[in-house]
Every structure is written in structure tokens, then in C-alpha cells.
N, C-alpha and C positions, 0 to 999 in steps of 0.2 A: 086130259082124258080123266074121267071120273073113275075112282076105284069101284069095283063091283061090290054088291052087298056081301058077298062071301068073304071078300078080302077084308072088309070092315069088321066083320064078325071075328075073323082070325086075329085082327089087330087088337080088338077089345079084349078078347080072351087072353091074349099074351100079356097085355098090361095088367089085367086083374091077377093073373098068375104071379106076375112079378111082384105086385104089391103084397099078395098073400104070402109069398115066400119071404119077403122082407119083414113082415109083421111077426112071423112065427119062427124066425131063425134065431139061434143062440145069441148072435151079436146084438139083437134088438131086445133082449131080456134085461132085467135090473143090473146096474153096475155092481161089481164085487165090493163088499164092505172092506174098509181098512180101519186100522187102529193106530193112534199116534200117542206115544208117551214121551215125557220130558223129565230129565233130572238135572240138578245144578248143585255142584259141590259148594260147601261153605268155606269161610275163611275170614280174615280181618279186612277192614275197609281198605280199598286200594289193591288188594290181592286179586289175582285172576280166578274167577269161578269157571270150572269146566262144565259147559252146558251140552248135554247129549240128547238128541232127538232120535226116536226109534219108530219107523213106519213099517207096519206089517199087515199082511192080508189076514183074512179070517182063519186060515189054517196055520198062521204063525210064521209063514215065510216072509222074508224081508222084501220090501219094494225098493228096487234099485233105480238110481237115476231120477228120483222124484224131487221136485223143488219143495222145500219146506221153509215157510216164513217164520222167523224168530222175532218176537217182540218183547220189550221189557217196559215196566211201568216207570214213569218219570213225572213227579209232581202231579200224580193223579191221572195222567194221560198215557195211553199205550203208544209206544214209539218203536218203529221198525229198527231192528239191530242188523239183520242180514237175511239173505235168502240162501239157504244151505241146500246142497245136493246130496241125497243119500247114496251110500256106497252099496256094494253088492249085498250086504246083509241088512240093508234098510236103515243104517245108522248115519247120522250126521253130527259132527262134533265141532264146537267152537269154544272160544273163551271170551269172558266179559269181566271187566273190573267191577269189584263189589263197591257199592255206594255206602255212605255213612248212615243212611236211613234204610231200615229194613223194608219199608214199603217200596223203595226204589230197586230192590233186589228181587222183585217178582217177575217171572218169565212165563211166556206162553208160546206155543207153536201151532201152526195150522198148515194143512195140505188141501189144495183146491180141488184135487181129483182130476180125472181125465175121462176119456170115452169109456174105459173099462173099469176104472177104479173110483169108488165113492170118495168124497172129501172126508177129512177127519180133523179134529182139533184136540189138543192136549188139555188136561186140567192145568190151572195156574200152579206153578211151583215157586216157592220162595227159598232162595239160597240162604242157609243159616249164617248169621253174622256173629263173629267172635269178637269180644271186646279186647282191646289192647290196654296195657298199663299206661298210666299217665302221671305227670307230676305238676305241681303248682309251686310257683316261686313268687314270693312277696318281697318287694324292695321298697324301702322307705328310709328317710333320714333317722339317725339315732337320737337326734335332739330337735326340738322346735321351741322357739321363744313363744311364750304365752301370748295369745290373741293373734298369732300368725298361723298360716295354714301349712300343712305338710302334704306331700303328694304320695299316695300309695300306688305302686305300680305292680300289676299282676301279669304273669306270663304262664299260660297253660299250654303244655305240650305233651305229646306222647313221649315215652321213654327214649325213643330214637330221635327226638327233636322235632317231630312234625307238629304243626300248630293245631290247636283245638279251639273251635269257636263254640261258645256256650255261656250259660249263666254261671257267675261266680259270686258267692256270698262273702262279703267282707264283714268280719265279726270282731267285736271288741270284748275283752275280758272285763266283766263287771262282777265284782265279788267272786263267787265260785263258779260263775256261769259265763258262757260265751253268748253274746247278744248280737243279732244281725244289725249292722248299721246301714248297709246299702247292698243292693244286688246290681252288679254290673255285668255286661256282656262282652266277652272277648271278641276282637275283630278277626279278620281272616288270617292275621299273623299270630293269633292267640294272645293278644295283648289288650289290657284295659287299665284305666287309671281312675283315681278318685281323690279329690281334694278334701281334707278333713282339718278340723280345728280343735285338736285335743286341748282341754283346759287343765288337765292333770297328767301325771305320768300315766302312760297307757300301754296296753299290750294288744296286738292285733294278729289276725290270721286270715287266710283266704281258704274257702272250702267250696268244692264243686261236687255236685251229685253226678252219678254215672249217666252217660248217654248211651244210646243204643250200640254205639261202636267203640266206646272208650270207658274205662273204669273211672270212678270218681277219685278225687285226690284232695288232700289237705296240706297246706303249706306249713312250714315251721313257724312258730310264733315269733313275732318281731316286737321289740319294746321301743317305745319312743319316750324319752325323758323330756318333760315339760320344764323349760327354763324360765326364770323370771325376767321380765323386761327391764326391771330396775335392779339396783344394787342391794344385796343383802346387808343387814346390819351385822357388823362384827363386834361382838361384845367382849369385854376383857376376860381373860382366863380366870376361872373361879367365880365368875358372876353367877349368883343363884338364879334359878328359873322361877317364874311365878308359881305360887302354890296351887292356883286354880287354872286349869287348862280350858280353853274355849275353842269351839270349832271355827274354821275359817268362815269369814263372812262372805256374802255373795260377791261374785265378780263385779268389777266396776261396770257402770253403764255409760255408754257414750264416750266422747273424747274429753280430755282434760279433767278438771275437778267436777264439772257438771253439777253444781249445787242446785237443789230444788227445795224451796221452802213452801210449806202448806200449813193450813190449819190442822188441828189434831183430828185425824180420821177416827171413826167410831171404834174400829178394832184396836187402834193404839190406845185410845182413851180407856177402853175396857181393861187393857193390860196395865195401864198406869194407876187406875183407881184401886185404892187399898194398898198400893206399893209406894210409888214415888209421889202420888197425890192422894190426899184424903181430906175429909171435911175439916175445916179450920186452917187450911193452908192459906198463905197470904196472897196467892194468885190462883185464878181459876182457869178453866179450859180456854175461855175466850182471850185470855192474856198470854197464852203460850203458842208456840209454833214448833213444827217438826221440820228438821233439816235432814235431807238425805244428800250425801256427798261422797265423791270418790276420794280415796286416800291410798298412799303407798304403805304396805305392811312391812314388817321386819324381814320378811323373806324376799322382798323386792317385787311382790305382786300388787296389782291394782285391785282394790276392794271397794265395796260400797258400804259405808257406815251411816249411822243415823243418831241424832240426839235431839232432845227437846230443850228449848230455852225460852226466855221471856221475849215477847214481841219486840220490845224496845232494845233488846240486846242481840237479837238474832242477826241483824245485818253485820255487826262487828264480828261475831263468831264465824258467820259464813265467809266473810272476806279473809279473816285470819287463816282459817282452815284451807281455803282455796289457795292462798299463798304458800302455805306449808306444802300442799300438793305440788305446786309449780316448782318449788325449791327442792322437791324430792326429799323432804324431811319426814321420816316414817312415823306412823302411829301403830301401836301394837294392836289395838282393836278399838272399835267405836260402837258398842252396843248401848242401847238405852238401859239405864240402871235397873229397870223393871225386870230384866232378865235374871237378876240375882235374888229376886224375891224380897219380901218385907223382913226387916230386922227389928226385933224388940230393942236391941242396943241402940240402933240408929233412930228408931221411931220413924222409919221411912224405908226407902230402898236400901238394901244392904251395902253400905259404902265400904265396909271391911272386905266383903267378898269382891266387890268391884276393883278395889285397890290390889287385892291379892292376885287378881287376874291381869293387872296392868291396864285396865280399861280406861278409856277416855269418855267422859260424860259431862253433862251440864246440870239441867234441872233435877232436883231431888229434894222434896219437902221433908227434911229430917233435922235431927240435932247435929251440932258440931261433933265430929268423931272424937270420942274420949271426953266429952263434956256434956253429960246428960242434962236435958232441960234448957240448953242454949241453942236456939234455932240457927241453923247454918245459913250463910248467904245463898247457898244453892237453892234454898226454899223459894227465893224470889225469881230464880231462873236467870240471874245475871252473872253467874260464875261458871268457869270452865276448868275442869281438872284434866290434864293431858299426861299420857304415859305414866300412870301412877306408880307402877312398879319401880321404875328407875328414878323416880322423883318423889322421895318420901315426904311425909308430913310429920312434923314434930308435935305430937299431941300432948295433952296434959298428962297422959298416962304412958308416954314413951313414943318412940319413932315407929310409924307404921307406913307401909306394910312390911318393910324390912330395914334394918340398920346398915346393911352392907353398902348400899348405894349412897347413903347420906354424905360421906366425904368425897364421893367420886363424881366425875362428870363424863360426858361422852359428846363428841362433836356433832352428833346427829340426834340423839334421843334423850340426853340427860344434861340439864343446865344448872350451873352453880354461880352464874354471873349474868349481869344484864347485857353483856356483849354477845351472848350466845345467839345464833340466828333465830331460834324459836322465840326467845324472849323479845328480840327486836321486831319480829313479825307481829307478835301479839300487841306490843306497845304501839306499833304503827297503826293498828286498827282499834286503838282505844281500849285494849285489854291490859290492865295493869298487873304487873307481877307484885301483888300487894304485900306479901309477907316475906318475900325473898327466900333466904335459906331456911326459914322456919316452916315454910310450906311451899316447897319447890314446884309442886305440880299445879298450883292454884293460880288462876288468872281471873280477874273480874272486871266488869265494865263499870262505868259511872252510873249505870242503871241499877240502883240499889237504894234501899231506905237509908236514912241518916244513921249515924253511929248510935243515936239514942235508942234505935231499935236493937242495938247489940251492946247493952251496958257492960257485959263481961268480955267484950272483944276489943276493948280499947288498947290493950297491950298484947295479949296473946293472939295468935292467928286463929282464924275461925273458918276452917274448912268444913 
């Protein structure tokens, strides 16, 4: 049965009235505004931060039973911490551990709203991070043998023993300043290590700058004594020291004696010219060679010395000095005589100064020490003076460089007979101990002019 037109009209009117009622009733008007605030207490890393959310209506009254999503930043990404439910006053409280990075202690909260209440979001808040005190400890051996490594071990912790991971500067004392040698990073246990090769006595410390969560720290200084790999020379009580002090020569290069013979480089020739060589000398640049070789010094360290000698004599000197190295027979120093400058008395490199320093050298175009006008065999580059302080020369004007050592010998550095190991090595390589006790320091090869070139050297020694 079809409804009558009147019934249809009543139905439409009823529906329209219902729609109109729904559109204009209070329930259909805009949702009530809400406001969400957030606070987070500060503290040290690992401590609990109290995080409080407060959700209120526009009139300030709290919204009870509302779900509030709490998030925190982690490595640049927002991560949900918990969904909290507000109490009767609109508050929701939780705790969260503080991270070591301030950026990871940022929090935010949000409320999604419902049919009657509008959504709300809090501003981002960052829980303030308080630094804790820390300490750095540096451990290392007290001694290290030269040319070997020592391990520096660092431990960075909070004062209560918790590990700290971060950059630590390892510094060495140089003069009056600390210089950074290396920057290491401590691991999750707060530890780091570094291998070093100190070539002298050294002083070390570790230093770390403050991080966001921990104060910086500096370790106590630690000293490492550098010990020689060889045996120190023990001189007799009362033995005089050389009158001229020389700096240590460079450290040895490579293994063993490692002798290297070259022609005379330009810079070396420039230093020689006008000192150990000058116009009128019996041998020129092309007839000379430069030897660089490792030796054991009096303190037991390996050093790198150098000398100039004649081409024809160089192989013998190289071999003899290499054997002295292998036998660990020390040399006080081995500087080219040019270091001591020109001497008017010597009319060449200053042999007086070289002897007063105990220096070992070979070529020097000069007069015989103490005999002006008589050319020394060293002028031809075939003679070698070794450990000149402990092995004096009896000159025409007296014993030089000192008389104390003249009657004395030493098993390693001073010889008064042909049975001494240094003399035996020299002779084995064709270097004669030509004048014996008259000139104990002097050795020479057969590479030299005839005696006719030395008319005044037939009897006296000619160093």
C-alpha cells in the first residue's frame, strides 16, 4: 500500500526538523580548546628526570582521564616513551633516565582530542644536564730502552668509577710547554692506548676537554726514562772531562753500522771550503769521499756520525769503524772537523778544538799540530784520529789535548799497546798504529805520499 501524499509530507518535515536540530544544537558546535604543558627536571646523566604533563581546558580546569603521548628525541628522531593518563587535575607524571647528550633529553607531549575537546601539543622542553666530575689516569712504564716502544694506557672515568667515552689528548712536555702527540678515543669501558717510541727521557700527561655530561680532566704527569741499548763507558775516578762539549749527534739510521759512502755533496763541500779544505791542498773534492756510519757513543746509545777521507782510504776506514760498531767499542763523537772552524794555528780545521772535544775525524788539510809549516798526513785524507781526548798526542810543544790520559789505558776507549781490540781492528783493516805511544789516537793507511813529502816527520810523529 502506497503512503498518501500527506504522510510523505509529514515524513519529510520530520527529517528536515531533525537535521536542523542536529546542526544548531550545542553538541555540534566547535570542540572546546585545550592546552598542554610539559616540564622535565634536570640532573646528571643516568639520573631520573621527572616529566610532568598538564592538560587543561580554556578555563584552566584539568582534563581528567585523557591519554597523553610522551616522546623524546633520540639520535635526531622522535621516539615514543609512554602514553600517560591524566589524573583528576589533568596531570600525568612519569620518569625517564637522562642521556649523556643534551639533544637526547628533549621531550614533547601531545593530546589527540575527542568529540568535545580539541587536540593539543606541548612545546619541546629539554631537561637540563648537569656535569659530573671525572678523573683521568695515565699508566706507562717508568723506563724504556732506546729504539723500543712504550705503551701509554689511559682510563677515563667519573669520580664514582663509571666509564667515559671521548677524545683524550696525549701530550709530551717539550721545553716549557706541553705538546699534543696524539688524540685517542676511549672505548665503552673508558680505556685507550697508544704506542710511543721516546728517544730521550720524556714526560707525559693525558688531558680531556669537558663533554656535555662530564667535566674535563687532566692526569698526573708521568715520566719515562730512556735507557741506552748499549753499555755506558765507565771512566776512571778523577778522569778529566773534555774541555769542549758537543751536542749529541743524530740517532743511528737503520740496523747495524749501516755505512754509506758518497761523493762530497754540495752543502758539505761548502762547509769544508775554507776550513778543512782550501786552495793548495794536495787532494781535491774528486779525490775525497763522505762516510756516514752508525756508532756506539759513550752513554751506550747508537748515533750517526760522519767523516771525510781519501777515496783510496775510505774502504779501510769504513770497514774498521763498522767492526768497532759490531764489537761495541764506543766512539765519543764523529763530527767532521769543519764543525770546529778554521784555525790559524793549524792552518786548517781546528785540530786543537777537535781534540779538546774528544772528536774522531779523518781528512783535514792542515799543519801537524804543534809544528807550524809541516803538513799533516791528514791533508791527504789517509789518516784517522779516534777518541782523541783519551788518546793524547805527544806534540813538539807538549802533550795534547791533556796529559792525564797519557800513561793510562781503558779496555774500550783508550789504548797503549797493540793488543788493544781497537788497535787490532784497525790493523786488520790496513790502518797502522804508526806512531804508537807518541800519537795514540792516530791511525793511517798505506794510502799516503812517500816520506819524502814529510822531511821533518822521519822521527817525530806527524798528526
